[in-house]
C-alpha positions in Angstrom: 53.4 117.0 -50.5 49.8 116.3 -49.2 48.9 115.9 -53.0 51.6 113.0 -53.8 50.3 110.9 -50.6 46.7 111.5 -51.8 47.6 110.3 -55.3 49.5 107.1 -53.9 46.6 106.4 -51.7 44.0 106.5 -54.5 46.3 104.2 -56.6 46.5 101.8 -54.1 42.4 101.9 -53.5 42.3 101.3 -57.3 44.6 98.5 -57.7 42.6 96.4 -54.4 39.5 97.3 -56.1 40.6 95.5 -59.3 42.2 92.5 -57.7 38.8 92.3 -55.7 36.4 92.4 -58.6 38.9 90.7 -61.2 40.8 87.9 -59.9 43.6 86.1 -61.6 43.3 82.7 -62.9 45.8 79.9 -61.7 48.1 78.9 -64.2 46.8 74.7 -63.6 43.4 75.7 -64.8 44.5 76.6 -68.5 43.6 74.0 -70.8 46.3 72.3 -72.2 46.1 71.5 -76.0 47.4 68.3 -77.4 49.4 69.5 -80.6 48.2 67.7 -83.9 45.2 66.2 -82.0 42.0 65.9 -84.4 38.6 66.0 -82.5 36.6 62.8 -83.2 33.2 63.1 -85.5 30.4 60.8 -84.9 28.6 59.5 -88.2 25.4 61.0 -86.4 26.7 64.2 -86.5 27.4 64.1 -90.3 23.8 63.1 -90.6 24.8 59.5 -91.9 22.9 56.2 -90.7 25.1 53.5 -88.8 24.9 50.4 -91.2 23.8 46.9 -89.0 26.2 43.9 -89.2 24.4 40.6 -89.0 26.3 37.4 -87.8 26.1 34.2 -89.3 24.8 31.8 -86.3 28.2 29.8 -86.6 29.9 33.1 -86.6 28.0 34.1 -83.0 29.1 30.6 -81.5 32.7 30.7 -82.7 32.4 34.4 -80.5 31.6 32.4 -77.1 34.7 31.2 -75.3 35.1 28.1 -73.2 35.3 30.4 -70.0 31.2 31.8 -70.5 29.9 28.3 -71.4 29.7 25.9 -68.6 30.6 22.5 -68.8 27.5 20.1 -69.4 27.9 16.1 -69.3 25.5 14.0 -71.5 23.2 12.4 -69.4 23.4 8.8 -69.2 20.6 6.6 -67.6 21.6 4.2 -64.8 21.8 0.6 -66.0 21.7 -2.4 -63.7 25.1 -4.2 -63.8 24.9 -7.6 -65.3 25.7 -10.4 -62.7 26.5 -13.9 -63.8 25.6 -16.8 -61.3 25.2 -20.8 -61.7 22.4 -22.7 -59.9 23.1 -26.0 -58.7 23.8 -28.7 -58.4 21.3 -31.0 -59.5 21.1 -34.6 -59.3 18.7 -35.3 -61.3 18.6 -33.9 -65.4 14.5 -33.7 -65.0 14.8 -31.3 -62.2 17.4 -29.1 -63.8 15.1 -28.9 -67.1 12.0 -27.9 -65.1 14.0 -24.8 -63.2 14.9 -24.0 -67.0 11.4 -23.9 -68.2 10.4 -21.4 -65.5 13.3 -19.4 -65.7 12.3 -19.1 -69.6 9.0 -17.6 -68.5 10.5 -14.9 -66.5 12.8 -13.9 -69.7 15.8 -15.4 -68.4 18.3 -17.9 -70.5 19.7 -20.6 -68.4 22.2 -23.0 -70.0 22.4 -26.8 -68.8 26.2 -27.7 -67.8 26.5 -31.5 -67.1 29.9 -32.7 -65.0 30.7 -35.9 -63.6 31.8 -35.7 -59.7 32.8 -38.5 -57.5 30.2 -38.6 -54.7 30.6 -39.8 -51.0 28.5 -42.7 -49.9 30.0 -43.4 -46.8 32.2 -45.8 -44.5 32.7 -49.4 -45.7 33.2 -51.5 -42.8 34.2 -55.2 -43.8 36.3 -58.1 -42.7 38.9 -59.6 -45.0 41.9 -61.9 -44.7 39.9 -65.4 -45.6 42.1 -67.8 -48.0 39.0 -68.9 -50.1 35.4 -68.6 -50.3 34.8 -71.4 -48.3 36.4 -69.5 -44.9 34.0 -66.6 -46.0 30.9 -68.6 -45.7 32.4 -70.1 -42.3 32.7 -66.4 -41.0 29.2 -65.3 -42.2 27.6 -68.9 -40.1 29.3 -67.5 -37.3 27.8 -64.0 -37.2 24.5 -65.0 -38.2 24.5 -67.1 -35.2 25.4 -64.8 -32.6 22.4 -62.4 -34.1 24.7 -60.5 -36.9 22.6 -60.7 -40.0 23.6 -57.7 -42.5 26.3 -58.9 -44.2 27.3 -59.7 -47.8 29.7 -61.4 -49.7 32.1 -59.4 -52.3 35.2 -60.2 -53.9 36.4 -57.0 -55.4 40.1 -57.1 -57.0 41.6 -55.2 -53.8 39.3 -57.4 -51.5 39.5 -60.9 -52.3 37.0 -62.7 -50.5 35.9 -60.6 -48.0 32.4 -60.0 -46.0 31.0 -56.5 -46.3 28.8 -55.3 -43.0 27.8 -52.2 -44.3 28.4 -48.9 -45.6 27.6 -46.3 -43.3 27.1 -42.3 -44.4 27.6 -41.3 -40.7 30.9 -41.7 -38.8 29.1 -42.6 -35.4 27.1 -45.4 -37.0 29.9 -46.8 -38.6 31.6 -46.9 -35.2 29.1 -48.5 -33.6 29.3 -51.5 -36.1 32.9 -51.8 -35.4 32.8 -52.0 -31.8 29.6 -54.4 -32.1 31.9 -56.7 -34.7 35.0 -56.3 -32.5 33.4 -58.1 -29.4 32.7 -61.0 -31.2 36.5 -61.5 -31.7 36.9 -59.8 -35.4 39.2 -56.7 -36.5 37.3 -55.0 -38.8 38.6 -52.9 -41.5 37.0 -49.4 -42.7 37.1 -48.0 -46.0 35.6 -44.4 -47.6 33.7 -45.6 -50.3 32.6 -43.0 -53.3 30.5 -43.4 -56.6 30.7 -41.3 -60.0 27.8 -39.6 -60.8 26.4 -37.2 -63.2 25.3 -33.8 -62.0 24.1 -30.7 -63.6 24.5 -27.2 -63.1 22.5 -24.0 -64.6 24.2 -20.9 -65.9 22.7 -17.9 -66.1 23.2 -13.9 -66.1 20.7 -11.4 -64.9 20.0 -7.8 -63.6 17.1 -9.0 -61.3 18.2 -10.9 -58.5 14.6 -11.1 -57.1 13.5 -13.2 -60.1 16.4 -15.6 -59.3 15.1 -15.5 -55.6 11.9 -16.4 -56.7 13.3 -19.6 -58.7 15.7 -20.8 -55.5 12.7 -22.3 -53.3 12.9 -23.9 -50.1 12.1 -27.4 -51.7 15.5 -26.9 -53.8 17.3 -25.6 -50.8 16.9 -28.7 -49.1 18.2 -30.7 -52.0 21.4 -28.8 -51.9 20.8 -26.3 -54.4 22.3 -23.1 -54.2 23.3 -19.8 -56.0 26.9 -19.5 -56.8 28.5 -16.5 -57.9 30.7 -16.3 -61.3 32.6 -14.4 -63.3 31.0 -13.3 -66.1 32.7 -14.7 -69.7 34.6 -11.8 -71.6 
């Protein structure tokens, strides 16, 4: 019995020593083999050189996608806008020609344009209602005796046998004349007077306003000349 116990004890000791020195590998650490798999062999392992592939420039550009490039817009030069204007009006053609010659020296092309307009002269103060020329002369002598010297006999189609007492550019001067004649016992009439005249305009286009301002002198401004913006012809 003691011998059997010693044998079992010795067997257990041997078993634990075997486990201690030779541990068991887990099943998860076993290498899994893929059926029918083949190992990739590099050309360098076979002693062969890898041939170089040369691409043409157009092929290289073809490989570049729009996402890989930045959009570059062509550079545009800033150009001053062309503006069209008119200088005028000029009452004398000679003055318009003078400004045109000055503009040519600054490389500005101007075209003269003539138009006919009705110009306001003033307010006509006159006496009417005479039946004949003799009555007109009698009124003239009466005014002259009362100190009125500025008058002229007119015989227009719509004003026969009339006596003009003057044309006044300012209304206040015409009113003063009317009041004076009315105090002498007469009833003067008034009418706006106009005349036809030729005026001149200078049409041009430019991208440099400074040059035009140099042409538009203070003297021209006093004569009523100004710069007028207009639409450029299509």
